[in-house]
C-alpha positions as CSV (number, residue, x, y, z in Angstrom):
1,X,-54.7,8.5,-30.1
2,X,-51.3,9.9,-31.0
3,X,-51.0,9.7,-35.1
4,X,-47.9,10.5,-37.1
5,X,-45.7,9.2,-40.4
6,X,-43.3,6.7,-39.6
7,X,-40.6,8.0,-37.6
8,X,-41.9,11.1,-36.8
9,X,-41.7,10.6,-32.9
10,X,-44.6,8.5,-31.5
11,X,-42.7,6.0,-29.8
12,X,-40.4,8.8,-28.6
13,X,-43.3,10.8,-27.1
14,X,-45.1,8.1,-25.9
15,X,-41.7,6.8,-24.3
16,X,-41.1,10.3,-22.6
17,X,-44.6,10.4,-21.1
18,X,-44.3,6.8,-19.5
19,X,-40.9,7.6,-18.0
20,X,-41.6,11.2,-16.8
21,X,-45.2,10.8,-15.6
22,X,-43.8,8.5,-13.3
23,X,-47.1,6.5,-13.0
24,X,-47.7,3.1,-12.9
25,X,-47.9,2.3,-16.6
26,X,-48.2,-0.6,-19.1
27,X,-46.5,-0.1,-22.5
28,X,-47.4,-2.6,-24.8
29,X,-44.5,-2.1,-27.6
30,X,-45.3,-4.5,-30.4
31,X,-43.9,-2.0,-32.8
32,X,-40.0,-2.0,-31.5
33,X,-38.3,-4.7,-29.9
34,X,-37.1,-4.9,-26.7
35,X,-33.4,-3.5,-27.5
36,X,-35.0,-0.3,-29.4
37,X,-36.9,0.6,-26.6
38,X,-34.4,0.3,-23.9
39,X,-31.5,2.1,-25.9
40,X,-34.2,5.0,-26.7
41,X,-35.3,5.1,-22.7
42,X,-31.4,5.2,-21.9
43,X,-31.1,8.1,-24.4
44,X,-34.0,9.9,-23.1
45,X,-32.9,9.5,-19.5
46,X,-29.3,10.3,-19.8
47,X,-29.4,12.7,-22.6
48,X,-27.1,10.9,-24.7
49,X,-27.8,10.7,-28.3
50,X,-29.1,7.1,-29.0
51,X,-26.3,6.2,-31.5
52,X,-23.7,6.8,-28.8
53,X,-26.0,5.0,-26.5
54,X,-26.0,1.9,-28.8
55,X,-22.2,2.0,-28.9
56,X,-21.7,2.6,-25.3
57,X,-23.7,-0.6,-24.6
58,X,-21.1,-2.8,-26.1
59,X,-18.8,-1.5,-23.0
60,X,-19.1,-3.7,-19.9
61,X,-18.8,-0.2,-17.6
62,X,-21.4,1.6,-20.0
63,X,-24.2,-1.2,-19.9
64,X,-24.2,-1.5,-15.6
65,X,-24.5,2.4,-16.0
66,X,-27.6,2.1,-18.1
67,X,-28.8,-0.8,-16.4
68,X,-28.7,1.1,-13.0
69,X,-30.1,4.1,-15.2
70,X,-33.2,1.8,-16.4
71,X,-34.5,1.4,-12.9
72,X,-36.0,4.9,-12.9
73,X,-38.3,3.1,-15.4
74,X,-39.5,0.3,-12.8
75,X,-43.2,1.9,-12.6
76,X,-43.3,0.7,-16.2
77,X,-44.4,-2.8,-17.2
78,X,-42.5,-3.3,-20.6
79,X,-44.2,-5.7,-23.1
80,X,-42.7,-6.4,-26.1
81,X,-45.3,-9.1,-27.6
82,X,-45.6,-8.5,-31.3
83,X,-49.2,-9.6,-31.6
84,X,-51.5,-7.8,-29.3
85,X,-55.1,-8.3,-29.5
86,X,-58.0,-7.2,-27.0
87,X,-57.4,-10.6,-25.4
88,X,-53.9,-10.4,-24.6
89,X,-54.4,-6.4,-23.5
90,X,-57.2,-7.9,-20.9
91,X,-55.1,-10.6,-19.8
92,X,-51.8,-8.5,-19.5
93,X,-54.1,-5.9,-17.1
94,X,-55.5,-8.6,-15.1
95,X,-51.8,-9.9,-14.3
96,X,-50.7,-6.5,-13.5
97,X,-53.5,-5.9,-11.0
98,X,-52.9,-9.2,-9.4
99,X,-49.4,-8.4,-9.1
100,X,-49.4,-4.6,-8.0
101,X,-53.1,-4.8,-6.4
102,X,-53.8,-1.8,-8.4
103,X,-54.4,-1.3,-12.4
104,X,-52.2,0.8,-14.3
105,X,-52.8,4.7,-14.9
106,X,-51.3,4.4,-18.4
107,X,-51.7,2.1,-20.8
108,X,-49.9,2.8,-24.0
109,X,-50.7,0.4,-27.2
110,X,-47.8,0.8,-30.0
111,X,-49.1,0.3,-32.3
112,X,-52.6,0.0,-33.1
113,X,-51.7,-1.7,-36.5
114,X,-50.2,-4.6,-34.5
115,X,-53.7,-5.3,-32.9
116,X,-55.4,-6.4,-36.4
117,X,-55.8,-9.9,-36.7
118,X,-57.5,-9.9,-40.3
119,X,-55.7,-7.9,-42.7
120,X,-58.8,-8.3,-45.2
121,X,-60.9,-6.5,-42.6
122,X,-58.1,-4.3,-41.2
123,X,-60.3,-1.1,-40.8
124,X,-63.4,-3.0,-39.2
125,X,-60.5,-4.5,-36.5
126,X,-59.2,-1.0,-35.7
127,X,-62.2,0.7,-35.2
128,X,-63.1,-2.5,-32.9
129,X,-59.9,-2.2,-31.0
130,X,-60.3,1.5,-30.5
131,X,-63.7,0.7,-28.9
132,X,-62.3,-2.1,-26.8
133,X,-59.7,0.3,-25.7
134,X,-62.1,2.8,-24.6
135,X,-64.0,0.4,-22.6
136,X,-60.4,-0.4,-21.1
137,X,-59.9,2.9,-19.8
138,X,-63.3,3.5,-18.4
139,X,-63.1,0.1,-16.7
140,X,-59.7,0.9,-15.5
141,X,-59.9,4.6,-15.0
142,X,-56.3,4.4,-16.9
143,X,-55.5,6.8,-19.8
144,X,-55.1,4.6,-22.8
145,X,-52.8,5.9,-25.3
146,X,-53.0,4.2,-28.8
147,X,-50.2,4.9,-31.5
148,X,-51.5,5.3,-34.7
149,X,-50.4,5.5,-38.8
150,X,-51.4,8.0,-41.3
151,X,-52.0,7.4,-44.8
152,X,-49.7,7.7,-47.7
153,X,-50.2,11.1,-48.5
154,X,-49.1,12.2,-44.9
155,X,-46.5,9.8,-44.9
156,X,-43.7,12.1,-45.3
157,X,-43.9,13.5,-41.8
158,X,-44.3,17.4,-43.0
159,X,-47.7,18.4,-42.9
160,X,-49.9,18.6,-40.1
161,X,-52.2,15.6,-39.4
162,X,-56.2,15.7,-39.7
163,X,-58.8,13.4,-38.8
164,X,-58.8,12.1,-42.4
165,X,-55.2,11.0,-42.4
166,X,-55.6,8.3,-39.7
167,X,-55.5,4.9,-41.4
168,X,-58.8,3.5,-41.1
169,X,-60.5,6.7,-40.8
170,X,-60.9,6.0,-37.1
171,X,-60.9,9.5,-35.8
172,X,-64.6,9.2,-34.5
173,X,-64.0,6.9,-32.0
174,X,-60.9,8.0,-29.7
175,X,-62.0,10.8,-27.4
176,X,-58.9,12.9,-28.4
177,X,-56.5,12.7,-31.2
178,X,-53.1,14.5,-31.3
179,X,-51.1,14.5,-34.5
180,X,-47.2,14.9,-34.6
181,X,-45.5,16.2,-37.6
182,X,-42.0,17.6,-38.4
183,X,-41.4,21.1,-38.0
184,X,-37.8,21.7,-39.2
185,X,-34.7,20.0,-38.8
186,X,-35.1,18.9,-34.9
187,X,-38.6,20.2,-34.0
188,X,-41.6,18.3,-33.9
189,X,-45.4,19.9,-34.2
190,X,-48.2,18.6,-32.3
191,X,-51.7,19.5,-33.4
192,X,-55.0,18.4,-31.9
193,X,-57.2,17.2,-34.7
194,X,-59.9,16.1,-32.2
């Protein structure tokens, strides 16, 4: 589990990991749309600032450059479904295995909040999805990384994350919890609360 305040860099961290580990992966991006994910990936791969990538995509020559560059992420099955529940994840994994003959080695769920079906019972749903993702990890032998938000007191992204800062108090379930917080103007600090 990777937890942080909005805008600190959970998705950027997971996208980097998906791209540069170069292992068969599924990235379930319920939190960001296709344009956002692809421009982020282009920025990561090219080293060009995100705002400049967005501008340059308007130019046909640059668009071809970025399209060619994105082929370096062909090992990632990007999915932009907004609502991702355990049934959808299971079907997506079966389709992946049927098409490629193997299960992915990395599965990213961005963001666990998008897996909640019943807002009235949000915390129970979060605990359930964490247990479901543990089962997926064990049955497929994949690394499953869920991205998750923190409670209001930590939403400024400045202070290090602790287990009690996780929305839904789900820190007991994942086998590992990483926290991200801002550590200056252009720096992110990673902590290991569990």
